[in-house]
C-alpha beads as a LAMMPS data file, in Angstrom:
LAMMPS data file: protein, C-alpha beads

179 atoms
178 bonds

1 atom types
1 bond types

-500.0 500.0 xlo xhi
-500.0 500.0 ylo yhi
-500.0 500.0 zlo zhi

Masses

1 110.0

Atoms # bond

1 1 1 2.018 -11.711 -2.166
2 1 1 0.335 -14.852 -3.491
3 1 1 -2.775 -13.987 -5.454
4 1 1 -3.288 -12.499 -8.828
5 1 1 -5.758 -10.107 -7.384
6 1 1 -3.239 -8.827 -4.835
7 1 1 -0.733 -8.368 -7.680
8 1 1 -3.208 -6.426 -9.860
9 1 1 -4.155 -4.179 -6.777
10 1 1 -0.469 -3.465 -6.037
11 1 1 0.166 -2.618 -9.756
12 1 1 -2.838 -0.233 -9.750
13 1 1 -1.727 1.317 -6.388
14 1 1 1.787 1.867 -7.717
15 1 1 0.575 3.684 -10.826
16 1 1 0.629 7.428 -10.494
17 1 1 -3.107 7.818 -10.838
18 1 1 -4.039 4.345 -9.260
19 1 1 -5.058 3.054 -12.656
20 1 1 -4.220 2.059 -16.255
21 1 1 -5.815 2.157 -19.698
22 1 1 -6.446 -0.413 -22.281
23 1 1 -8.179 -0.566 -25.624
24 1 1 -11.247 -2.802 -25.959
25 1 1 -10.421 -3.639 -29.629
26 1 1 -7.023 -4.849 -28.679
27 1 1 -8.372 -7.048 -25.991
28 1 1 -7.162 -7.277 -22.362
29 1 1 -3.407 -7.356 -23.291
30 1 1 -2.307 -5.303 -20.317
31 1 1 0.771 -7.528 -19.635
32 1 1 3.027 -4.963 -21.309
33 1 1 1.987 -2.413 -18.663
34 1 1 2.652 -4.722 -15.750
35 1 1 5.992 -5.656 -14.200
36 1 1 8.224 -8.066 -15.974
37 1 1 7.150 -11.256 -14.092
38 1 1 3.676 -10.835 -15.282
39 1 1 4.489 -12.451 -18.756
40 1 1 4.419 -15.827 -16.870
41 1 1 0.928 -15.124 -15.470
42 1 1 -2.035 -16.652 -17.384
43 1 1 -3.911 -13.874 -19.227
44 1 1 -7.230 -15.540 -18.211
45 1 1 -6.258 -15.113 -14.560
46 1 1 -5.629 -11.385 -15.003
47 1 1 -8.813 -11.049 -16.854
48 1 1 -10.721 -12.969 -14.177
49 1 1 -8.870 -11.046 -11.465
50 1 1 -10.096 -7.792 -12.893
51 1 1 -13.634 -8.992 -13.351
52 1 1 -13.603 -10.105 -9.632
53 1 1 -12.172 -6.810 -8.457
54 1 1 -14.855 -4.962 -10.404
55 1 1 -17.618 -7.150 -8.819
56 1 1 -16.092 -6.422 -5.359
57 1 1 -16.210 -2.729 -6.170
58 1 1 -12.349 -2.513 -5.612
59 1 1 -11.842 -1.096 -9.112
60 1 1 -13.993 0.882 -11.598
61 1 1 -13.955 0.756 -15.274
62 1 1 -14.848 3.630 -17.395
63 1 1 -14.923 3.538 -21.166
64 1 1 -13.713 6.650 -23.003
65 1 1 -15.095 8.037 -26.332
66 1 1 -12.077 6.662 -28.238
67 1 1 -12.670 3.081 -27.027
68 1 1 -9.995 2.980 -24.410
69 1 1 -11.072 1.759 -20.912
70 1 1 -9.620 3.346 -17.825
71 1 1 -9.365 0.858 -14.923
72 1 1 -8.689 2.627 -11.582
73 1 1 -8.878 1.818 -7.840
74 1 1 -11.845 2.785 -5.711
75 1 1 -11.385 4.012 -2.205
76 1 1 -12.059 0.423 -0.985
77 1 1 -9.486 -0.869 -3.525
78 1 1 -6.915 1.612 -2.275
79 1 1 -7.541 0.357 1.326
80 1 1 -7.194 -3.280 0.287
81 1 1 -3.982 -2.477 -1.721
82 1 1 -2.585 -0.584 1.274
83 1 1 -3.419 -3.618 3.451
84 1 1 -1.331 -5.758 1.056
85 1 1 1.511 -3.199 1.246
86 1 1 1.541 -3.243 5.045
87 1 1 1.530 -7.049 5.200
88 1 1 4.483 -7.007 2.842
89 1 1 6.256 -4.547 5.134
90 1 1 6.470 -7.169 7.855
91 1 1 9.129 -9.360 6.286
92 1 1 10.958 -6.623 4.293
93 1 1 14.619 -7.366 3.930
94 1 1 16.768 -4.905 2.238
95 1 1 19.867 -2.856 2.900
96 1 1 19.065 -0.364 5.659
97 1 1 19.985 3.299 5.041
98 1 1 20.546 3.901 8.615
99 1 1 17.462 6.160 9.077
100 1 1 14.465 5.461 11.053
101 1 1 10.884 6.444 9.842
102 1 1 8.763 7.662 12.698
103 1 1 4.968 7.754 12.719
104 1 1 3.506 9.741 15.547
105 1 1 -0.121 10.481 16.074
106 1 1 -2.529 12.129 18.468
107 1 1 -5.886 11.214 16.965
108 1 1 -9.031 12.360 18.887
109 1 1 -11.815 9.963 19.952
110 1 1 -14.220 11.228 17.269
111 1 1 -11.756 9.520 14.846
112 1 1 -11.256 6.428 16.910
113 1 1 -11.967 4.067 13.882
114 1 1 -9.194 5.638 11.955
115 1 1 -6.842 5.646 14.974
116 1 1 -7.360 1.974 15.500
117 1 1 -7.136 1.230 11.887
118 1 1 -3.755 2.997 11.660
119 1 1 -2.433 1.325 14.804
120 1 1 -3.498 -2.049 13.474
121 1 1 -1.771 -1.491 10.107
122 1 1 1.525 -0.336 11.688
123 1 1 1.528 -3.450 13.883
124 1 1 0.642 -5.645 10.970
125 1 1 3.545 -4.067 9.078
126 1 1 6.021 -4.859 11.861
127 1 1 6.664 -1.307 12.865
128 1 1 8.286 -0.960 16.275
129 1 1 5.971 0.449 18.917
130 1 1 8.033 2.973 20.695
131 1 1 5.083 4.300 22.517
132 1 1 1.383 3.772 22.214
133 1 1 1.142 6.403 19.436
134 1 1 4.751 6.473 18.212
135 1 1 6.089 3.807 15.798
136 1 1 9.394 3.329 14.158
137 1 1 10.305 1.617 10.949
138 1 1 13.770 1.186 9.191
139 1 1 12.647 1.355 5.518
140 1 1 10.864 3.877 3.314
141 1 1 7.071 3.834 3.826
142 1 1 6.250 7.418 3.452
143 1 1 3.973 7.072 0.410
144 1 1 1.957 4.248 1.998
145 1 1 1.569 6.123 5.322
146 1 1 0.572 9.424 3.598
147 1 1 -2.089 7.500 1.447
148 1 1 -3.497 5.672 4.484
149 1 1 -3.920 8.896 6.488
150 1 1 -5.454 10.664 3.521
151 1 1 -7.866 7.789 2.998
152 1 1 -8.996 8.078 6.666
153 1 1 -8.707 11.857 6.626
154 1 1 -6.212 11.944 9.478
155 1 1 -3.693 14.379 8.030
156 1 1 -3.870 16.903 10.750
157 1 1 -3.382 14.324 13.495
158 1 1 -0.373 12.265 12.148
159 1 1 3.196 13.309 11.722
160 1 1 5.884 11.616 9.814
161 1 1 9.499 12.028 10.625
162 1 1 12.951 10.804 9.408
163 1 1 15.422 10.165 12.166
164 1 1 19.140 9.973 11.898
165 1 1 19.586 8.268 15.207
166 1 1 17.718 7.366 18.372
167 1 1 19.359 6.694 21.881
168 1 1 18.332 3.120 22.248
169 1 1 18.962 2.169 18.676
170 1 1 20.717 -1.116 19.377
171 1 1 17.666 -2.398 21.333
172 1 1 15.308 -1.322 18.477
173 1 1 17.513 -2.935 15.739
174 1 1 17.633 -6.322 17.715
175 1 1 13.839 -6.131 18.219
176 1 1 13.376 -5.513 14.533
177 1 1 16.057 -7.740 13.165
178 1 1 17.851 -4.970 11.319
179 1 1 21.545 -5.161 10.526

Bonds

1 1 1 2
2 1 2 3
3 1 3 4
4 1 4 5
5 1 5 6
6 1 6 7
7 1 7 8
8 1 8 9
9 1 9 10
10 1 10 11
11 1 11 12
12 1 12 13
13 1 13 14
14 1 14 15
15 1 15 16
16 1 16 17
17 1 17 18
18 1 18 19
19 1 19 20
20 1 20 21
21 1 21 22
22 1 22 23
23 1 23 24
24 1 24 25
25 1 25 26
26 1 26 27
27 1 27 28
28 1 28 29
29 1 29 30
30 1 30 31
31 1 31 32
32 1 32 33
33 1 33 34
34 1 34 35
35 1 35 36
36 1 36 37
37 1 37 38
38 1 38 39
39 1 39 40
40 1 40 41
41 1 41 42
42 1 42 43
43 1 43 44
44 1 44 45
45 1 45 46
46 1 46 47
47 1 47 48
48 1 48 49
49 1 49 50
50 1 50 51
51 1 51 52
52 1 52 53
53 1 53 54
54 1 54 55
55 1 55 56
56 1 56 57
57 1 57 58
58 1 58 59
59 1 59 60
60 1 60 61
61 1 61 62
62 1 62 63
63 1 63 64
64 1 64 65
65 1 65 66
66 1 66 67
67 1 67 68
68 1 68 69
69 1 69 70
70 1 70 71
71 1 71 72
72 1 72 73
73 1 73 74
74 1 74 75
75 1 75 76
76 1 76 77
77 1 77 78
78 1 78 79
79 1 79 80
80 1 80 81
81 1 81 82
82 1 82 83
83 1 83 84
84 1 84 85
85 1 85 86
86 1 86 87
87 1 87 88
88 1 88 89
89 1 89 90
90 1 90 91
91 1 91 92
92 1 92 93
93 1 93 94
94 1 94 95
95 1 95 96
96 1 96 97
97 1 97 98
98 1 98 99
99 1 99 100
100 1 100 101
101 1 101 102
102 1 102 103
103 1 103 104
104 1 104 105
105 1 105 106
106 1 106 107
107 1 107 108
108 1 108 109
109 1 109 110
110 1 110 111
111 1 111 112
112 1 112 113
113 1 113 114
114 1 114 115
115 1 115 116
116 1 116 117
117 1 117 118
118 1 118 119
119 1 119 120
120 1 120 121
121 1 121 122
122 1 122 123
123 1 123 124
124 1 124 125
125 1 125 126
126 1 126 127
127 1 127 128
128 1 128 129
129 1 129 130
130 1 130 131
131 1 131 132
132 1 132 133
133 1 133 134
134 1 134 135
135 1 135 136
136 1 136 137
137 1 137 138
138 1 138 139
139 1 139 140
140 1 140 141
141 1 141 142
142 1 142 143
143 1 143 144
144 1 144 145
145 1 145 146
146 1 146 147
147 1 147 148
148 1 148 149
149 1 149 150
150 1 150 151
151 1 151 152
152 1 152 153
153 1 153 154
154 1 154 155
155 1 155 156
156 1 156 157
157 1 157 158
158 1 158 159
159 1 159 160
160 1 160 161
161 1 161 162
162 1 162 163
163 1 163 164
164 1 164 165
165 1 165 166
166 1 166 167
167 1 167 168
168 1 168 169
169 1 169 170
170 1 170 171
171 1 171 172
172 1 172 173
173 1 173 174
174 1 174 175
175 1 175 176
176 1 176 177
177 1 177 178
178 1 178 179
């Protein structure tokens, strides 16, 4: 994750309602609401990043009657944040809990765009392609998968499972570099 814009998108994505609030009179002092490392980031970069995200229609800003401003992700913004999440999945190194996350799907041709988008993101994220429409991943990713399939309206075609074991686990662990 290298850009301030990606960091802002991920912060908004990780907020419960995909957004945050600040007061106009106070200025854009949102650093208190961002993760600890943000104190080192230039406030102007954050301000410029939010302006750029607004121009790109990745966020929307709405002023409340009390002078507070709500900044939230649009659908396009959620998709871009999810893309950042999936790119970050690829090199994820953490202690493995010994369980496999399984994403299986049977998406009809009329939803081909969503099917291709899902398959692309899973490959981008370093998921193990067990079969053409069945992928495995060693770390928690349920929130991101759920959000992605909701965004593309694929809920009835995609299943998520948590596996304790799989018979060719050694081969998969080697292929994925899991210890």
